[in-house]
C-alpha positions as CSV (number, residue, x, y, z in Angstrom):
1,X,0.0,0.0,0.0
2,X,1.5,3.4,-0.9
3,X,2.3,5.9,1.9
4,X,0.1,9.0,2.2
5,X,1.0,12.2,4.0
6,X,-1.3,13.4,6.6
7,X,-3.1,16.3,5.0
8,X,-5.3,19.1,6.2
9,X,-9.0,19.1,5.4
10,X,-8.7,21.8,2.7
11,X,-6.2,19.7,0.6
12,X,-8.4,16.7,1.0
13,X,-11.4,18.6,-0.4
14,X,-9.4,19.3,-3.6
15,X,-8.7,15.6,-4.2
16,X,-11.5,13.8,-2.3
17,X,-10.7,10.2,-3.3
18,X,-7.2,9.2,-2.1
19,X,-5.9,6.3,-4.1
20,X,-5.5,4.1,-1.0
21,X,-9.2,4.3,-0.1
22,X,-10.7,2.2,-2.8
23,X,-8.3,-0.6,-3.6
24,X,-10.7,-2.2,-6.1
25,X,-13.0,0.7,-6.8
26,X,-16.2,-0.7,-5.3
27,X,-15.6,-2.2,-1.8
28,X,-16.5,-0.1,1.2
29,X,-13.4,1.5,2.9
30,X,-12.3,0.2,6.3
31,X,-12.3,3.4,8.4
32,X,-11.2,4.3,11.9
33,X,-13.5,7.0,13.3
34,X,-12.2,8.8,16.4
35,X,-14.4,8.9,19.5
36,X,-15.3,12.6,19.2
37,X,-16.7,12.0,15.7
38,X,-18.7,8.9,16.8
39,X,-20.1,10.7,19.9
40,X,-21.1,13.7,17.8
41,X,-22.8,11.4,15.3
42,X,-24.7,9.5,18.0
43,X,-25.5,12.4,20.4
44,X,-25.7,15.7,18.6
45,X,-27.2,14.9,15.3
46,X,-27.2,17.2,12.3
47,X,-26.8,16.5,8.6
48,X,-23.2,15.3,8.7
49,X,-24.0,13.0,11.6
50,X,-27.0,11.6,9.8
51,X,-25.0,10.9,6.7
52,X,-22.3,9.2,8.7
53,X,-24.7,7.0,10.6
54,X,-26.4,6.0,7.3
55,X,-23.0,5.2,5.8
56,X,-22.1,2.8,8.5
57,X,-25.6,1.3,8.8
58,X,-26.0,0.7,5.1
59,X,-22.4,-0.7,4.5
60,X,-20.9,2.3,2.6
61,X,-18.0,2.2,5.1
62,X,-16.7,-0.3,7.6
63,X,-15.8,1.4,10.9
64,X,-13.3,-0.5,12.9
65,X,-12.7,-0.6,16.6
66,X,-10.6,-2.5,19.1
67,X,-10.8,-3.0,22.8
68,X,-9.1,0.2,23.6
69,X,-11.2,2.4,21.3
70,X,-14.4,0.7,22.6
71,X,-13.4,1.5,26.2
72,X,-12.8,5.1,25.1
73,X,-16.2,5.3,23.5
74,X,-17.9,3.8,26.5
75,X,-16.2,6.2,28.8
76,X,-17.1,9.2,26.6
77,X,-20.8,8.2,26.6
78,X,-20.7,7.8,30.4
79,X,-19.5,11.4,31.0
80,X,-21.6,13.1,33.6
81,X,-22.2,16.2,31.3
82,X,-24.2,13.9,29.0
83,X,-26.3,12.6,31.8
84,X,-27.1,9.3,30.1
85,X,-28.4,6.4,32.1
86,X,-26.7,3.0,31.6
87,X,-29.6,2.0,29.4
88,X,-29.3,5.1,27.2
89,X,-25.6,4.5,26.9
90,X,-26.2,0.9,25.8
91,X,-28.9,2.1,23.3
92,X,-26.4,4.6,21.8
93,X,-23.7,1.8,21.6
94,X,-26.3,-0.4,19.9
95,X,-26.5,2.2,17.1
96,X,-22.8,1.7,16.3
97,X,-21.4,-1.6,17.5
98,X,-23.3,-4.0,15.3
99,X,-21.9,-2.2,12.2
100,X,-18.3,-2.1,13.4
101,X,-15.5,-4.5,12.5
102,X,-13.7,-5.7,15.6
103,X,-10.0,-5.7,15.2
104,X,-7.3,-7.2,17.5
105,X,-4.8,-4.4,17.9
106,X,-2.1,-5.8,20.2
107,X,-0.6,-3.4,22.6
108,X,-3.1,-0.6,22.1
109,X,-4.2,1.0,25.3
110,X,-7.0,3.5,25.8
111,X,-5.9,7.1,25.7
112,X,-4.4,8.5,28.9
113,X,-2.2,11.4,29.9
114,X,1.1,9.6,29.1
115,X,0.4,9.3,25.4
116,X,-0.9,11.4,22.5
117,X,-4.7,11.3,22.4
118,X,-4.9,9.9,18.9
119,X,-2.2,7.2,19.2
120,X,-4.7,4.4,19.9
121,X,-6.7,5.4,16.8
122,X,-3.6,5.5,14.6
123,X,-2.5,2.1,16.0
124,X,-5.9,0.6,15.3
125,X,-5.8,2.0,11.8
126,X,-2.4,0.4,11.3
127,X,-3.4,-3.0,12.8
128,X,-6.7,-3.1,10.8
129,X,-5.1,-1.8,7.6
130,X,-7.6,1.1,7.5
131,X,-8.1,3.0,4.3
132,X,-8.9,6.2,6.2
133,X,-8.8,7.6,9.7
134,X,-11.6,10.1,10.3
135,X,-10.8,12.6,13.1
136,X,-11.8,15.8,14.7
137,X,-8.4,16.2,16.2
138,X,-6.9,19.4,14.8
139,X,-3.3,18.4,15.6
140,X,-3.7,15.2,13.7
141,X,-5.5,16.8,10.8
142,X,-2.8,19.5,10.4
143,X,0.2,17.3,11.2
144,X,3.0,18.0,8.7
145,X,5.7,15.6,7.7
146,X,3.9,12.6,9.2
147,X,3.8,9.6,6.8
148,X,1.0,7.1,7.3
149,X,-0.2,4.4,5.0
150,X,-3.7,6.0,5.0
151,X,-5.1,9.5,4.8
152,X,-6.4,11.3,7.8
153,X,-9.5,13.2,7.0
154,X,-12.1,15.4,8.7
155,X,-15.7,14.2,8.6
156,X,-16.9,16.4,5.7
157,X,-14.2,15.4,3.2
158,X,-14.7,11.8,4.2
159,X,-18.5,12.1,3.5
160,X,-17.7,13.7,0.1
161,X,-15.4,10.9,-0.7
162,X,-18.1,8.3,0.1
163,X,-20.6,10.2,-2.0
164,X,-18.3,10.4,-5.0
165,X,-17.0,6.8,-4.8
166,X,-18.5,3.9,-6.7
167,X,-19.0,1.8,-3.6
168,X,-21.2,-1.3,-3.5
169,X,-22.5,-1.4,0.0
170,X,-21.8,-4.7,1.8
171,X,-23.8,-5.7,4.9
172,X,-21.8,-7.2,7.7
173,X,-22.0,-11.0,8.0
C-alpha cells in the first residue's frame, strides 16, 4: 500500500478520493473514526451526523474498533455532562457496535495522559489496515511531515469521498 502524507481538510477537499481508499474501486473502505466524531454522530445529530450513521448502517464504510477504542467510546458516553443512564448508553452503543468491525490491535491501550490522544486510533488503523482515519483532532489533521499508509480526514471530506466513490454497500456478515 502506498504511503500517504497526513493532510489538512482543505487539501483533501481538492482531491476527495485518495488512491488508498478504494483498492478495487467498489468495496467499502475500512475506516477508523475517532471517539469525538462517533459521539457527535450519536448524540448531537445534524446533517453530517445523519450521513455518517447512514454510511455505516448501510455498508458504505466499515468502521473499525478495538478493545481500547471501545473502552474510550464507552467512557465518553458515560461522562456526567451527557447525563445518560446506563440503558441510554447501551442504546447509543447499539447504534454503532453492530456495524463495526472488531480488530485485534495488540498493545493498544485506551488514551491516557502519558500518550498522545490519537495514538490508539492510529495504532488501530495500522493494525486493521484502514483505508482512512476520520478525526476531529486538529493536531492530527494538520500534522505536517507525518507519513502514514492511509489519509487522515475530517468528517466532511470523508463524506464527500463516500458520496463520490463507486461503492457497492456490503452488509456485515
